[in-house]
C-alpha positions in Angstrom: 0.0 0.1 0.0 1.4 3.7 -0.8 0.8 6.2 1.9 1.3 9.8 0.2 2.9 12.3 2.5 2.1 14.8 -0.5 0.1 16.5 -2.8 2.6 15.9 -5.4 3.9 12.4 -4.5 0.0 11.3 -5.2 -0.4 13.5 -8.4 3.0 11.9 -9.6 2.3 8.2 -9.0 -1.4 8.8 -10.6 0.4 10.9 -13.6 -1.1 13.6 -13.4 0.0 17.5 -14.1 1.4 19.2 -10.8 -0.8 20.3 -8.9 -1.9 24.3 -8.7 -1.1 24.3 -5.4 1.0 21.8 -3.6 -1.5 21.1 -0.7 -4.8 21.8 -1.9 -5.9 20.2 -5.8 -9.0 18.9 -7.6 -9.1 15.8 -10.0 -12.3 15.5 -12.8 -13.5 12.3 -13.4 -15.2 11.4 -16.9 -16.0 7.9 -17.2 -13.2 6.6 -15.1 -11.0 8.3 -12.7 -7.8 8.3 -13.2 -7.0 6.6 -10.2 -6.2 3.0 -11.6 -6.8 -0.1 -9.1 -4.8 0.4 -5.5 -4.5 0.6 -2.6 -3.6 3.9 -0.6 -3.6 7.0 2.0 -2.5 10.3 2.4 -2.1 13.2 4.9 -5.2 15.2 3.3 -8.9 14.7 3.2 -10.5 13.8 0.4 -13.9 15.5 -0.8 -15.7 13.6 -3.9 -18.4 13.2 -5.8 -18.8 10.3 -8.0 -22.0 8.2 -10.0 -21.0 4.8 -10.6 -21.8 2.3 -12.9 -19.4 -0.4 -11.4 -16.5 -1.1 -9.3 -15.9 -1.1 -5.6 -14.4 1.8 -3.2 -13.3 0.8 0.0 -12.9 3.3 2.9 -11.3 1.1 6.1 -13.5 -2.0 5.9 -16.5 -1.0 3.9 -17.3 -0.9 0.6 -19.6 2.1 -1.0 -22.7 2.0 -1.1 -22.6 3.1 -5.6 -26.1 3.4 -6.9 -26.7 7.2 -7.2 -24.5 10.1 -7.2 -22.8 10.3 -4.1 -20.3 12.1 -1.9 -17.8 10.3 0.3 -15.4 12.1 2.7 -12.4 10.6 3.6 -9.9 12.0 6.5 -6.3 11.6 6.6 -4.3 8.5 6.8 -7.4 6.2 6.2 -7.0 3.8 4.0 -8.4 4.1 0.2 -8.8 0.8 -2.1 -10.1 1.6 -5.4 -11.6 -1.5 -8.2 -12.3 -1.8 -10.9 -14.5 1.9 -11.3 -16.8 2.8 -14.0 -18.6 6.4 -13.4 -22.2 6.9 -15.7 -21.0 10.7 -15.7 -18.3 13.5 -14.6 -17.3 13.5 -11.0 -14.7 15.0 -9.0 -12.5 14.8 -6.0 -11.0 17.8 -3.9 -7.7 16.7 -2.3 -6.7 19.3 0.7 -3.3 18.1 2.9 -4.0 18.9 6.5 -1.6 21.5 6.5 -3.5 23.9 4.0 -5.8 24.3 6.9 -3.8 25.5 9.5 -4.2 28.9 10.6 -7.6 28.6 9.2 -10.7 28.3 11.3 -11.6 25.3 9.3 -9.1 23.3 11.0 -11.1 23.1 14.1 -15.0 23.0 12.2 -13.7 20.1 9.9 -12.9 17.8 12.4 -16.6 18.3 13.9 -18.3 16.9 11.0 -19.2 13.5 11.5 -19.2 12.0 8.3 -15.0 12.3 7.5 -16.1 9.2 10.4 -18.9 7.4 8.9 -18.2 3.7 7.2 -18.2 4.0 3.2 -21.6 2.0 3.0 -23.1 5.7 4.7 -22.2 7.5 1.7 -24.5 10.9 1.3 -26.8 10.1 -1.5 -27.7 13.7 -3.6 -31.0 14.3 -5.4 -30.0 16.1 -8.3 -30.8 19.9 -7.1 -28.7 18.7 -4.3 -25.7 17.4 -7.0 -26.4 20.5 -8.4 -25.9 22.9 -5.5 -22.6 21.2 -4.9 -21.1 21.8 -9.0 -21.7 25.0 -8.7 -19.5 25.6 -5.6 -16.9 23.1 -7.1 -16.8 25.3 -10.0 -16.1 28.9 -7.6 -13.5 27.2 -6.2 -12.1 25.9 -9.6 -12.1 29.6 -10.5 -9.7 30.2 -8.0 -7.7 27.2 -8.4 -6.9 28.0 -12.1 -6.2 31.1 -11.7 -2.8 32.8 -10.5 -3.4 32.4 -6.9 -2.5 35.1 -4.7 -3.2 36.3 -0.9 -7.1 35.8 -1.2 -7.3 32.4 -3.1 -6.8 30.3 0.2 -9.3 32.3 2.0 -12.1 31.8 -0.9 -11.4 28.4 -2.1 -11.4 27.1 2.3 -14.7 29.2 2.2 -16.6 27.7 -0.5 -15.0 24.3 0.9 -16.7 25.4 4.0 -20.2 25.7 2.5 -20.0 22.2 0.5 -19.5 20.4 3.8 -22.2 22.6 5.2 -24.6 21.8 2.4 -23.6 18.4 3.1 -24.4 18.4 6.8 -27.7 19.2 6.0 -28.1 16.9 3.1 -27.6 14.0 5.2 -30.1 15.5 7.5 -32.3 14.8 5.0 -30.8 11.2 4.2 -31.6 10.5 7.4 -35.3 11.2 7.5 -35.9 9.6 4.0 -33.5 6.2 5.0 -35.2 6.0 8.3 -38.8 5.7 6.9 -37.7 2.8 4.9 -35.5 1.1 7.2 -37.2 1.4 10.2 -36.7 3.6 13.2 -33.6 3.6 14.1 -34.1 4.2 18.1 -36.5 1.4 17.9 -33.2 -1.1 17.3 -31.1 0.5 19.6 -33.1 0.1 22.1 -34.0 -3.1 21.4 -30.4 -4.1 21.5 -29.7 -2.5 24.5 -32.3 -4.1 26.5 -31.0 -7.0 25.5 -27.7 -6.2 26.5 -29.1 -5.7 29.9 -31.8 -8.6 30.2 -28.7 -11.0 28.8 -26.2 -10.7 31.6 -23.5 -8.2 29.9 -23.6 -5.6 32.0 -21.6 -8.1 34.8 -19.8 -9.9 31.7 -18.8 -7.2 29.6 -19.0 -4.1 31.9 -21.2 -0.5 30.6 -22.6 -0.7 26.9 -20.2 1.0 24.6 -21.7 3.0 21.8 -19.0 1.2 19.4 -20.5 -2.4 20.8 -24.2 -1.4 20.0 -23.1 0.3 16.5 -21.3 -3.1 15.6 -24.4 -4.9 16.1 -26.5 -2.5 14.4 -24.1 -2.5 11.1 -24.0 1.0 11.7 -20.6 3.1 12.6 -20.4 4.5 16.0 -20.5 8.0 14.3 -23.5 7.8 12.2 -25.5 5.8 15.0 -25.1 9.1 16.9 -26.1 11.2 14.4 -28.8 9.1 13.8 -30.2 9.1 16.8 -29.8 12.9 17.9 -31.6 13.3 14.7 -34.8 10.9 15.8 -34.4 11.9 19.6 -32.2 14.7 20.1 -30.0 12.3 22.3 -27.1 11.3 21.3 -26.2 7.4 21.8 -23.7 7.8 24.9 -27.0 9.8 26.8 -29.4 7.3 25.5 -27.6 4.7 27.5 -27.0 6.2 30.3 -30.6 6.9 30.8 -31.6 3.7 30.1 -28.8 2.1 32.8 -30.1 5.2 35.6 -34.0 3.6 34.6 -33.2 0.4 35.3 -31.2 1.7 38.4 -34.5 3.3 39.8 -36.6 0.2 39.9 -33.5 -1.9 41.5 -33.3 1.5 44.3 -36.9 1.0 44.7 -36.1 -2.9 46.0 -34.3 -2.6 49.8 -32.1 -5.6 49.0 -28.9 -4.3 47.4 -27.2 -1.7 48.9 -26.1 1.2 46.2 -22.5 -0.8 46.0 -24.3 -4.0 44.5 -26.4 -2.0 42.2 -23.4 -0.2 40.5 -21.8 -3.5 40.1 -25.3 -5.3 38.5 -25.4 -2.6 36.3 -22.0 -3.0 35.1 -19.7 0.1 36.7 -16.5 -0.5 37.7 -16.7 1.8 40.6 -20.1 3.1 43.1 -18.7 7.1 43.0 -19.2 7.3 39.1 -22.6 5.4 39.4 -23.6 7.9 42.0 -22.2 10.6 39.6 -24.1 9.6 37.0 -27.4 8.8 38.4 -27.0 12.6 40.3 -26.8 14.0 37.0 -29.7 12.4 35.5 -32.3 12.6 38.3 -30.9 15.4 40.6 -30.4 12.6 43.9 -27.8 10.4 45.1 -28.8 7.1 44.6 -29.6 6.8 48.7 -31.3 10.3 48.5 -33.7 8.4 45.9 -33.9 5.6 47.5 -35.5 7.8 50.7 -37.7 9.4 48.5 -39.2 6.5 47.0 -40.2 5.5 50.6 -41.7 8.7 51.9 -44.3 8.5 49.1 
């Protein structure tokens, strides 16, 4: 596998012309994309739009869902594998070396976009109107990229990249809603998996349920799961796990047979103090205070 530390290395390896900017480049794809069959990684971000007829893109461990015009977001040093790609329409790839973002507000902002951590089968599928919006922004970037770049070029190009990311976030929210209606409510599947975890003794065997573990059970990446649940419920996956555990704790506290330490252990907590802090954060009361209030009522 090849790892490219610079965009110039990536360009030379693929027989492309040197990039107009050593830290920022745009590659157009017509019926095929000039990357060939290969596996590689780079010290930069990749933003791509493609409508595939055939072939496989692997990003991490999972193949992309390539049925429609789709956008793909890849972060630095993640392994990308391409095999037998053939496209129905034109596409593009934007390569942004991470050094290009130093000193710019996008350096921090780009890391907050969860879709760079999605599995590849969770690509963004665009409607024709949405695709038109992305192409308009790309055209604006290309004007700056292909002209003699000056002191304003970086700010302008990254400003349009920021707009692409912001629109992509909006389009993902639309996709969450539309695809949830097709595949069923994620919250129902999540709660079912969580209750199975609790009822089957996994709390004592494996400890507190993690977002990663539950996401794996649902065949969803942890970040995609959290964003879906946030869209459906207004709460993250971790918040929902905590709410479920505290609900279970309340039921146990109503029974005077177990002390707080025993309940904490039963729920998978390694120490009582963490359980107590979480319980108070969720209910406003410490476990013993809650038990007393229940008995008083």
